[in-house]
C-alpha positions in Angstrom: -6.1 8.7 -16.8 -3.5 6.9 -14.8 -0.3 8.8 -13.7 2.7 7.3 -12.1 5.7 9.0 -10.4 9.1 7.3 -9.8 10.4 7.1 -6.2 12.6 9.9 -5.0 10.7 13.0 -4.1 12.1 16.3 -5.3 15.3 14.8 -6.4 13.6 13.0 -9.3 12.3 16.2 -10.9 13.8 17.4 -14.2 13.2 20.3 -16.5 11.5 18.3 -19.2 8.5 16.1 -18.5 4.9 15.4 -19.1 2.2 17.7 -17.6 -1.4 17.0 -17.2 -3.6 20.0 -17.9 -7.3 20.5 -17.1 -9.2 22.8 -19.4 -13.0 23.1 -19.1 -12.8 19.9 -17.1 -11.4 17.9 -20.0 -8.0 16.4 -19.9 -5.2 16.8 -22.5 -1.6 15.9 -22.4 1.1 18.4 -23.3 4.6 17.3 -23.7 7.4 19.8 -23.3 10.3 19.9 -25.7 12.4 16.6 -25.4 11.2 14.6 -22.4 13.2 11.9 -20.8 10.0 10.0 -20.2 8.8 6.8 -21.9 5.1 6.8 -22.7 2.5 4.9 -24.8 -0.7 6.7 -25.8 -2.1 8.2 -22.6 0.4 6.5 -20.3 3.0 8.7 -18.6 5.7 7.9 -16.2 6.0 11.4 -14.8 9.2 12.8 -13.4 7.7 16.0 -11.9 4.4 17.5 -10.7 1.2 17.2 -12.6 -0.5 20.5 -12.9 -3.8 21.8 -14.2 -5.6 25.1 -14.2 -7.8 23.7 -11.5 -5.5 21.5 -9.3 -1.8 21.2 -8.6 -0.9 17.6 -7.7 2.4 17.0 -6.0 3.6 13.5 -5.1 5.4 12.4 -2.0 8.8 10.8 -2.0 7.7 7.1 -2.4 6.4 5.4 -5.5 3.1 7.1 -6.4 0.2 6.2 -8.7 -3.0 8.2 -9.1 -6.0 8.2 -11.3 -7.6 11.4 -12.4 -11.3 11.3 -13.5 -13.2 14.2 -15.0 -16.8 15.0 -15.8 -18.3 18.3 -16.7 -19.1 18.9 -13.0 -16.5 17.0 -10.9 -12.8 16.2 -10.9 -11.7 13.2 -8.9 -8.2 12.3 -7.8 -7.8 8.7 -6.6 -4.6 7.7 -4.9 -3.7 4.1 -5.7 -0.2 4.0 -4.3 1.9 6.5 -2.3 0.8 10.0 -1.1 0.0 13.3 -2.9 -0.7 16.9 -2.0 -3.5 18.5 -3.9 -3.8 22.3 -4.1 -7.0 23.5 -5.8 -7.3 26.9 -7.4 -9.8 27.8 -4.7 -9.6 26.2 -1.2 -7.0 24.7 1.0 -4.3 22.2 0.2 -5.1 18.6 1.2 -2.9 15.6 1.7 -4.1 12.2 0.4 -2.8 8.7 0.9 -3.4 5.4 -0.9 -7.0 4.3 -0.7 -8.4 7.8 -0.6 -10.5 9.8 -3.2 -10.6 13.6 -3.4 -13.5 15.3 -5.2 -13.3 18.8 -6.6 -15.0 21.4 -6.2 -16.7 19.8 -3.2 -13.3 19.1 -1.7 -14.5 16.0 0.0 -12.2 13.1 0.9 -13.6 9.6 1.1 -12.1 6.1 1.4 -11.8 4.2 -1.9 -11.4 0.5 -2.7 -8.4 0.3 -4.9 -8.7 -3.4 -5.7 -11.0 -3.1 -8.7 -8.5 -0.8 -10.3 -5.3 -2.7 -9.5 -6.9 -6.0 -10.6 -8.1 -4.7 -13.9 -6.3 -5.7 -17.1 -5.8 -2.1 -18.2 -4.0 -1.3 -14.9 -1.8 -4.4 -15.0 -0.9 -3.5 -18.6 0.0 0.0 -17.4 2.6 -1.6 -15.1 3.9 -4.1 -17.6 7.3 -3.0 -19.0 6.6 -4.9 -22.2 3.6 -2.7 -23.0 5.8 0.4 -23.2 6.9 0.9 -26.8 9.6 3.6 -26.3 12.4 2.9 -25.8 12.3 -0.6 -27.2 13.2 -2.7 -25.3 12.3 -0.7 -22.1 15.2 0.9 -20.2 16.4 -1.0 -17.2 15.5 2.0 -15.0 11.9 1.9 -16.3 11.6 -1.9 -15.8 12.9 -1.6 -12.3 10.6 1.2 -11.4 7.5 -0.5 -12.8 8.4 -3.8 -11.1 8.9 -2.0 -7.7 5.4 -0.6 -8.1 4.0 -4.0 -8.8 5.7 -5.4 -5.7 4.4 -2.4 -3.6 0.8 -3.1 -4.8 1.1 -6.9 -4.2 0.8 -7.7 -7.9 4.3 -9.2 -7.9 6.3 -11.0 -5.2 9.7 -9.7 -4.2 12.3 -12.0 -5.7 14.3 -12.1 -2.5 11.7 -13.6 -0.2 12.6 -16.8 1.6 10.0 -19.7 1.3 8.9 -19.1 4.9 8.5 -15.3 4.3 6.5 -16.0 1.2 4.3 -18.5 3.1 3.6 -15.9 5.8 2.9 -13.2 3.3 0.6 -15.4 1.3 -1.4 -16.3 4.4 -1.9 -12.7 5.2 -2.9 -11.7 1.7 -5.4 -14.6 1.4 -7.0 -13.3 4.6 -7.1 -9.7 3.3 -8.5 -10.8 0.0 -11.5 -12.4 1.8 -12.6 -8.9 3.0 -11.7 -7.0 -0.1 -8.6 -5.1 0.9 -5.3 -4.8 -1.0 -2.5 -7.2 -0.3 0.5 -6.4 1.8 4.1 -6.2 0.6 7.0 -7.7 2.5 9.4 -5.3 4.2 12.9 -6.6 5.0 13.4 -3.7 7.4 10.3 -4.5 9.3 11.1 -8.2 9.2 14.5 -7.5 10.8 12.7 -5.7 13.8 10.3 -8.6 14.1 13.1 -11.2 14.1 14.9 -9.3 16.9 11.9 -9.7 19.1 11.2 -13.3 18.1 14.9 -14.1 19.0 14.4 -12.3 22.4 11.3 -14.4 23.2 13.3 -17.5 22.2 16.1 -16.6 24.6 13.9 -15.6 27.5 11.1 -18.1 27.1 8.6 -15.2 27.4 5.6 -14.6 25.3 4.7 -11.0 25.4 4.5 -7.9 23.2 7.2 -5.2 23.3 6.5 -2.9 26.2 5.2 0.5 25.2 4.8 -0.4 21.6 8.6 0.0 21.2 8.7 -1.3 17.7 6.8 1.6 16.2 4.6 -0.9 14.3 1.5 -2.9 14.8 2.4 -6.3 16.3 0.8 -9.8 16.3 2.2 -12.7 18.2 1.5 -16.4 17.9 3.1 -19.5 19.3 2.8 -23.3 18.8 3.9 -26.3 16.8 1.9 -25.5 13.7 3.1 -24.3 10.3 3.6 -20.5 9.8 0.4 -20.6 7.6 -1.6 -22.1 10.5 -0.2 -19.6 13.0 -1.4 -16.8 10.8 -4.7 -18.6 10.3 -5.3 -18.5 14.1 -5.3 -14.7 13.7 -7.6 -14.8 10.7 -10.0 -17.2 12.5 -10.8 -14.3 14.9 -13.0 -13.0 12.1 -15.9 -14.8 13.7 -15.3 -12.6 16.8 -15.6 -9.4 14.7 -19.0 -7.7 14.3 -19.0 -5.8 10.9 -22.2 -4.0 12.0 -20.5 -2.2 14.9 -16.9 -2.4 13.8 -16.0 -3.9 17.2 -15.2 -7.3 18.7 -18.2 -9.4 19.8 -18.6 -10.4 23.5 -17.1 -9.0 26.6 -13.5 -8.9 25.5 -13.0 -5.7 23.4 -9.7 -7.1 22.1 -10.7 -10.6 21.2 -10.6 -9.9 17.4 -7.6 -7.5 17.3 -5.2 -10.0 15.7 -7.7 -10.3 12.8 -8.4 -6.6 12.5 -4.6 -5.9 12.3 -4.1 -8.5 9.6 -6.8 -6.9 7.4 -6.4 -3.3 8.5 -7.0 -1.3 5.2 -4.4 1.3 5.8 -1.6 -1.2 6.6 0.5 -1.8 3.5 3.8 -3.4 4.7 4.5 -6.5 6.7 7.6 -8.1 8.2 7.8 -11.2 10.4 10.3 -13.2 12.5 10.1 -16.9 13.4 12.1 -18.5 16.2 12.2 -21.6 18.3 10.6 -21.3 21.8 11.4 -23.4 24.9 7.7 -23.8 25.9 5.7 -23.3 22.7 7.9 -25.0 20.1 8.1 -21.8 18.0 7.0 -18.2 18.1 5.9 -15.9 15.3 6.2 -12.2 15.5 4.6 -10.0 12.8 4.9 -6.2 12.6 2.7 -4.0 10.4 3.2 -0.5 8.9 1.2 1.6 9.3 -0.1 0.1 12.5 -3.8 -0.7 12.8 -6.4 -1.0 15.6 -7.0 2.7 16.1 -9.9 3.3 18.4 -13.0 4.5 16.6 -11.9 3.4 13.2 -13.1 0.4 11.2 -10.5 -2.1 9.8 -12.0 -2.0 6.3 
């Protein structure tokens, strides 16, 4: 069963909604009174917490989508988008983020590849406003919410992207697709920070990262007379310096593949880049990533 929450945290909750109950490890839907929620069959755009007699699942403030799977012995909560808190009847509360799977009653958390789900026809139909029969046509609020979820998952491009931004985003997502991780979405806010630094490098003629990681994001730099696609490709070509057996860079330079690993870092989901002319290198490209990657001891994917 796929469950989606609108963006907005506690402010989106209302007194009527759709609850998901677990009874004897079998799922049923129970609709209270008159809900302000559009649904088709087992689809539910939920405006408040999903509860069961085994688990209480509470979404974070951003767009959230989960899948709940049940057998006679195990309940699994898979986070496809956003973050949730899960409080079991017995045991401690756990916080999950996109790309993680929680199993109950073992209470184990494991990474999960979301791509087979998000690329399935059933899931794409779930996020298609035209597949929702009530109201007909779908409300503007519902259409906007579902489209924002598609953009967040990389299933639909933001309509406001410039051709250069789209080119840079596509180059990143082609690289990520080759290693089986979900696509990034473009963040105008992050792009603004990246452009600030690109403009600084253009003015000063320098070619260096922000000191002390001042951006708060992961950061890749490239410079040269190539196209934006080819500048990103330079980072992706570092894949031949990455050893998937050890999860580290090959050779004596422990950082020789770090541009590549940041591009494909599984937990990174947002990207923003800035491009500017450069007095020495023709042009300079700055890309920032959120959440940042290249954490010591962790594999990129």
